[in-house]
N, C-alpha and C positions, 0 to 999 in steps of 0.2 A: 781834810783829805779822805778820811774814812767814809764820811757821808757822800763825798763825790764819787768814791769808788763803788759804793753801793748803788748809786744812781746809774753809774756807767754799766755795772753788771746787770742791773734790771733791764736797762735799755737793750744791751746786747742779747740778753735772754729772750726779750720780747721779739727781737728781730729773728732769732733762731726759731722761736715758737711759731711766728708768722710764716717763716719759710717752711717749717715742718708741716703746718696746716695746708699751705699752698701746695706742697708736694703731694700730700694725701689727697687733696681735692683733684689735683692733676691726674694722679693714678686712678682715682675713681672715675673721672670723665673718660680717661683712656680705656679703662675696662668696659665702660658702658658702650663706647664706640666700637670696640673690638667685638663685644658680644652681639651688638646690632648687626655688624658686618657679617659675623659668622652665621647669625640667624638668617640674614638675607641670602648668604651662600647656600645654607641648608635648604631654604625655601626654593631657591633656584634649582638646586640639585634635585629636590623632590619633584618639581614640575617636569624636569627633564626625564625622570624615570617613568612617568605616567605615559602609557602607550595609547595614543588616541585611536578611536574606532576607524577602521579603514574606510575611506570615502566610498560611498555607494553600497555599503554593506549594512546588514541588520542581523540581529540575533533572534532566532526562533527556538521555541521548545517543541520538538516534534512529538508525535503520538506515542513514542516510547519514553518520553521524558528526557531526551537528550538535547543539550543546547548546541545549536549549529549556527554558524555564521554564514548567511546566504546573501546574494545580491538583492538590492531593493527592486531592481527590474530584472525579471526572469524571462528570457526569450527562447532558450534552448535547453531541453531536458532529455535525459536518458534514464531509462528504468532498468533496474537489475534483472527484471523478469517480465514475462508476458502479462501477469495481472496488473502490474503498474503501468505497462505500456498501454493496455486497454483503457485504464482510468484516464491517462493523459489524452488519448485519442478522443474520448468522450468529452473532455473539457475543451480541447482545442487541438486539432491535428497539427496545426502550425508549430506547436511546441516540440513535437517529436523530431529527433535527429536521426533515429535509427530504430530498426526492429530487433527482436531477440532471436528470430528464426526467419527462414525464407518463406514468403507468403505462398500459400497454395491456391488452387483454383477457387475454393470457397471463400477465402479471404479476399482475393482480388475481385471477386464478383460484387462484393458489397462495400469494400473500402474505396474511398474516392481515388480516382486514377492518379492524381498528382502525388499521391503518397506511396504508390506501388514500388517505386525504385529507390526508396530510402535504403541505405545499406543495412546488412545484417551483421550486427556486432556481437551476437551471442549474449552472454550475461553471466550472472552468478546464480545458477539454479541447478540442482541435481548434479549431473556430470558435465554440464555446459560451462565453458569458460569464456570470459569476455575478451574481445580483441582490444586490449588496452592501448596498443600502439595507435590504432585508428581512432579510438575514443579520444585520446589526447590531441590528435590532430584536429578533430572537430571542435573539441573544447566546450562541452556543455556547461551551462551556468550551475547546474546541480544534477545530482543523481537521485532518483526516487526509488526507495526500497519499500515494496508493498508485500505484506505477509503477516505471519504470526508475530506477536510481540512477546518475546521472552529473552532470557539472558543470552542464549546462543545466537539469536538473530541480531541482537544489539551488538554483540561482539563482532559478528560478521560485518555489520554496517560500519563499525569503527575501523575494522581492518581494510575494507574497501576504500574508505576515506583516506587512510594513511597511504595506501598503495598508489592511488592516482592523484592525491592532493586536490580533490574536488569535493565540495560539501555533499554529504549523503543524508537525506531526510527520510525518516521512516513513517509510514502510514499503516493503519490497521486494515488487514485483509478479511476480517470477519464479516460474513454475509449480513449479520444483524447490525453491524456498525457502519454500513456503507454511507448512511446519511452523515455520520460524524466524520468519516473520511473525506467526503465531499466538502463539508464545512471547513475542515482544516485546510484541504488542498486549495479551496477557493481563496482563502486568506493568504496562503503562501504565494499563490500565483497572481494575486490581485484580480481575481475573476469571481467575485462573490455572487454575482447575478446568475451566471451559468451554474455555479456550484449549488445554489439554492434551488434552481429548477430541477436538477438531477437528484440532489439529496432529498428533496421533499418527495419525489416520486419513489425513491427507494424506501424512505421512512414509511410512507403510506402503504406500500405494497407489503412490507414485512409486517406491519401492524395488522393488516387485513388477514394475511396468511396465518399469523399466530392466533388470531381470534377464531378463524374458521376451523383450524385444525383441532381446537378444543371441543368442537361440536361433533367430532367423529367418534362413534362408539368403538370400544376396543374390539368387539366381535365383528365389526364392519370394516376393519382396517385391511387394506390390500397388501398381500405379501409379495414383495418385489425382489427380483434378482437383477443386478446391474452387470451386464455382460461387456467385458472390455477385451481388447486385443483381437488379433486376426481370427482366433478360434472361438472367442467368447468365453474362454476358460481362465480369465483373469478378472478380479473384482476387488471391491473395497468394502470394509465392514461399516456398521452403524457407528457414528461418532467421528468418522474420517472427514477431513476437509473435502474429500472428493465425493462424498455422498450427503453433504449438508442439505442440499435441496430436498432430497428424499426424506430425510429426517424431519425437516421443517413442515412439510405438507401433510405429515401424518402417515406416510407409508411405512410398512414393516420391512426392513432390510433383512433378507433371509440369510445373508452371508455371515456365517459364524466362523470368522477367520481373524487372525491377528493382523493389524495394520502394518504395512510394509514401508516404513520410512516416508520421506517426503514425496517420492514419486508414486508410491502406492502400487496398485495392481498386483495383488497376491494371487499366485497360481493355485487353481483348484482343478478338480477332475469332474468328468461327466457323472460319476457315481455320487459325488457330493451334491451336485446340482439336482440330481434326481431325488436324493434323500430330502433336500430342502423343498422340492416340488413347488416352486413359486406360482402364484396366480397370474403374474404378469412379468414380462422381461423388457427392460429398456437396454438398447444397444448403443455402444460407442465404437467407432472404427468400422472394420470391414466384416464384422461377424454376423450382420443381419441376414445376409443370404446364406451364410454357412449354417446358421441355426435351422433354417427351413430345409436345406439340402442334405444335411448330415442325419442319418437314421438314428444316431445315438441320442438326439434331442427329442425324438418323436414321442417318447413316453412321458414327457414332462407336461403337466397340466396347462401351463401358459402356451405352449406350442400347439397342443391339441385344441385349445380354445381360440387359437389365432390371436393371442394377445401378446404379440412381440412387436415392439415399436422402436423406431430409430429416434435418437435424440436429435432435434433440429440443430443445424450447425451452419454458420455463415453469417458474418465473417468469423464469429466465434461460437463455440459450443455452448448451448443454453444450460447444460447441467454441470459441466465440469471441464477442466483442461482447456484453457486456463481458468482457475477458480477466481474470477473477478466479478465485475458488475453485470456481466452477461447472464449470470445466474438469477438475477432479479426477474427477468422475463421467464426464465426456466421455472421459477416458483409458480407462476400463473399457468404455464403450459402443463407441468406435471400434476399440479393440484387438480386442474380440469380433467386431465386424462384419468386419474385415479378416482376422483370423486366429483363428477360433473354437476351433481345436484348441490354440492357444497360450494365448489369453486365455479360458479356459473359465469365464467368469462367468455366473451366472444374472442377467441384466440387470434383470429385474423385481424380484428380491430386492434387488439392489444399489441400485436406485432408491428403494425403500421405505426402506432404511436411511439413505441419504444425505439424503433429504428430512426424515426425522425428526430426524436429528442437526443438520443445517445450516439447514434452513428452518423447523424447529419445526412440521412439518406431517405428519399421518398420511394417507398416500395410500389411496384406495379402489381397487378393481379397475377401476372406470371411469376413474379418474385415470391409472392405469398404461396402459390402452388408449389414452387420449388422448395421453399423452406419447410413447409408442413407435410411434404410427401412422406408417407410411411410413419408419420409421427403420431397419428391419431388426433391431431389438432384440427379444429373446425373454426 
């Protein structure tokens, strides 16, 4: 009986042991299945949280180092200011949706007629504000911001982008960086061929001017006053964006004044100009006739020597305002005016080439005469 009980107990213990092992195995399998299911759920959840790139968009890093999501195909563009608008016009006028100001007679004369009636939406420059209501109705693919690259301009570009919910791309407005600006803009707009044509012209011109200016002896440099405003008694100093052309060609800016913000145009007096007594005066605005008719100017050397010249303008000023690619031709004009033996350019020929390349316009002989009148250009 004892032996039979022992056998029975062992048999029952074995059954319990087998059941216990089976239960452990069952729990292990269940745990494995649950963990796999949870992993699958987590994976599915992770995939759901990944935001895919919006169809038709791409990310670019602009010339200020900002990452901006822009359409792959860009057909309509607005610029925050005139420099950017000019850049766009030179690339392809069809890109433009609006101007930043109403076109005057000089602009209309050389801008292709089909773009005369584009609306004026203003922009974000100086005291000018953009008509954002009309801008949003037109709905450009992006907004181009051309100018200085610094923390303040980057902050403004970010603010504009938040304000209108349209991508804002920044490009460099530095005269010596125009080739790089065209290179970037060509890639942005999928117009590399046109960008290379214009960028290479800018690069070669700047390279030539920088090389030639080094050959001008200090004692041979021409002292120049830049006359602005209706009376000619507003100006900008050396180092200003508004006198960059004069600085580059090797002229001496006589205006010893403090730069006056973004707009520039520091007020001066006749007495100050007389003390500076420049060798030559270049004029922007209506002051050309004023200088010759007002007796207060007659004791200044440049006036006595009849060396007072108008900056060529049309469709855009060659020297300044707006400070865009139009100044590239201004380098050749002013260099030739100040140092014809150093900058031995045929200005009429250079003008024809520039207008054809950049403004899509074939000049007539009458156009050349109109543009170079009172400018000293030949």
